Each structure stands twice: as structure tokens, then as C-alpha cells.
N, C-alpha and C positions, 0 to 999 in steps of 0.2 A: 600828774593829771588823770592818766591810762588808769591806774590803779584805782583813783578816787571814784572815777566814771563806773567801774566794775562794782566795786561796794555800793554806790548808790543804787544800781540795777538789782543787786543781789537783797538789798533791802525792799527794792519795790515787789519783787517777784515773791518774797516772804509775806509782804501785806497782801499780795492777791492769794497767796495759799490760804492765809486766815481768813479773807472774805469767801474763799471756795467754800471751807468747811462749814461756814456759816448758811450758804446758798445753798448746800445738797441737803440742810436739814429738813426733814419734811414736818408738814404741820397737820397735826389732827384735830378734826371739827366736829363738834359733838351733834350727834343724829337724832332721830325719834326712837323709841324704844322697840317698835316694831319694824325698824329697819336693819339692816345689815350694816355694821360701823365700817367705816369709810376713812381712807387716809390719803388728804388731798395733798399735793404737791404743790408748794407755793411756786408763785407765777415767775420768781426769780430763777426757777430752775432753766429757762431758756438761756441764762448767762452761761450756762456749762459749756455749750459751743464755743467761747470765747475763752473761757477761764480751764480749761482741761486740766485735771489735776497731775497727770502723766507728762504731760507736755510741758505744765510749769518746772514740774521735779527735774525732769531731764535737762531743759534750759537752766535751771539754776546750777546743776551741778556741772554743765559744761562751764560756765561762766567762774566758777569757783577752780575748776580746774585750769583756766586761762589765767587767771589771776597767780595762780601758783608756779605756774611756766614764768609769767613775767618777771616776777620777785628772782626767782632762780637765774634768769637770765642777767638781770641788773647786778646781783651779788658776784657774778661770776665774769662780768664784763670789766674791761679797763676804761674810766671815763676819760675822755680825750679832751684836752685844753682848746679853748676857742679863741684866745688872743694871745699875741706874742708876750712873753714874761721876761723882762729884764733881771738877772740874778741878783741885782742890788735891792731887788725888792723882795727876795726870798731870804728866809732866815736859814742860814745853812745848817744842815744835820751835824758836822763837824768841823771844825777847824784846827789843825794840826800842825805845829811848830812853823806856825807865822809870826816871825820876830815883830814884836809891837801890835800884833791884831792886824786884820784887814782894815783898810783906811778908804771908807766909801767916798766916792766922788772927788778925793784930793790926794794927794803924793803925801809921804811922810814930813815932808818940808810944809806941808799945809798949803800946797799952792794947787789951783786948779790943774787937771790933767788934760794937758794940751801935749799934742804929739803931732808933727809937722804941721803947725799952724790951725789943728784941729782941736776943738773943745770937747771931750769926752764927759758929759756930764752924767752919764750914767754909769761911769766906770768906777774900779776900785782898783787899790794897789796893795800887793802883798811883798813881804820878803822873806827868802828862804833863810834856813838856819845854816850855822858854820859848818854843820854835819847832818847829812840826811837831807831828807825833802820836805817841804811845806805842800801842806794839802788844804784845801777847802773843800768840802764835799756835802752833794746836795741831793734831797729824794724827791727824784720827779717821776717816780711810777709809771712810767711807760706812756706818758702823757703827750709828750711832745715828739716831732719828727727830725727836728735839725737843730745844731746848737750853731751860733756864730758868734765871733768877736774879732779884735784884732789885738795882737801882743806886743809889748813894747817894752824898753827898760828906759826909766827915768834915774838917770845918774849914771855913776862912772861905772857900775859893775857890769857883770856878765851873768845873765841867766838862759837855761833852755827852760821850755815850757811844756808840758803833756797834758792831753785830756784824756780821761778814762772813763768808759763807760761799763759799769759792773766791773766785769775783769778783763774787757777787753780795751786794749791801748788804741785809742780813735786818731789822736794826733801826736807828732814830737815835733818841737820846732828845732830849728839850727841854734847855735849858740848866739843870743843877742846881745847888742851893747847898744849903746843910746845913739851914735850917730847913724845906726842902719834902720831908724823909723820904725813903721808899725808893721806886721805881719798879718796878714787876714788868716782867718779859721774858719771854716766851714766843715762840718762832720753830722753825719746820720748818726742820730740817736732813738730811731725808732725801737720800741720794746724795751729802752733803756732805764732801770729802776732807780738808779744811784749813779750821779755824774760827778766826778772827781776832777778837780782844776790841781794840776802838780807844778811846782817850780822848784830849781835845783838851780844852786849857786855855780857850779861847774867848778871854778877854781877856788874862789874866796868871796865871801860875803859882805864885804864892804861897798855900800851904797848900792846894794843891788835891789832897787825899787823896781820890782816885777809889776807891770800894769795891764789889768786886763780892760780894754777900751770897748766898753758899752757891751759886755756878755750877754747873749739875748738867746731864748729857747723860743722856739717857732714850732706852733701846731702841725 
């Protein structure tokens, strides 16, 4: 909106410059042959007090410079989010070693995600591999200030959860099994460009249904 206004002003001043050139033109009127020829200035010349060429040129130059500076600021700045964003509504940049893929809003047995009597309709279930780590990666581009969720196991397995921001480990859970319920997670992600959710089967990967309960990003 601000840039559009500047461009409109530039157009207006350019228009004034065109009018200024016309109004500064002097008009010659014919006179009798025995009189000295005279050049009469058009009455519109009084407008020069309001449309001085040098002033208009200086103002136009300043506006153009301001527009350039604003564009540079926009290109060099990080756009901040204004609303809470659930990860279920964001397409992951990568999904690595998640057995069976991500299961949005359900478990691998196609049941609703219900932990300790609470239904998590914006959660999803992941399953670590038999060897190595399972990862779900999101590009959040420094737009958020915090990440919150609860982590739990739906099944008879054991899982360890981690949250990585770029190259920094922001959270590591204890080893979690189903009877232990959901563990709250809240970490600072200010300036983080890539958020990685990691699951580790710890001992074996039988029924290691690792649940992320309504994970969300907060501006």
C-alpha cells in the first residue's frame, strides 16, 4: 500500500512537470511595424510560484529514493506470522524414515488420537524405523517465536522424542511408553528456519506409535 501511494505521487509530480514546461512557454503577439517587437508572458506564469521546477524535481527525487529504501527493507526482512499455525496444516519439507508415513489426526490403527481422555484432532502419528531415526522436517523461515505440543505413545512400544531447530537440539524427551500419558513440550523457535521433529524407537520398533498431540507454531 505504501509503495503504491509513492508511485501515485511520482506520477502526479511528473504530470506537474509537464504542465510546468507548458506554462513557462512565452507567447509572442504581433505588433505594429513601427513599434518594437515585444514578448508577452502568458498570465499562467503566476502559477510558477506554486509549481517551481526545482522544488518539484527535488521532491520527486526524494520520493523515488524513499521507495527504493522501502523495497530494500522489505526484501531484507523476515515476514512474521500473525496466527497460530498447526503443523497438520503445513506440508512437510521432508519426511524421512517414518514407517507407514505420517497419519494425520489418527493412529496407525485408524483410531482417533485420544490420550488421557483428551482428543487431539490436530495431531498426527509417526512411527520410527527399526534402525536410525524418523524425521519430519518443516521450513518455518523464522516466522514464529515458539513451538508447543504434547508427545505420547499410542501402543505398546517405547519412544524418545526430539525437537531440533536448524542445528540446535531444543528438546529431548525421556523414554515414553503408553501408560505414562502425554508430556508437554514448549520451546523457543525465534529465528529458526527449519524445524525437525525426531522419533527414536530406543529398543525396538514394535507398535512404536509416536504421537504429536496438536503440535503448533505460535507467532
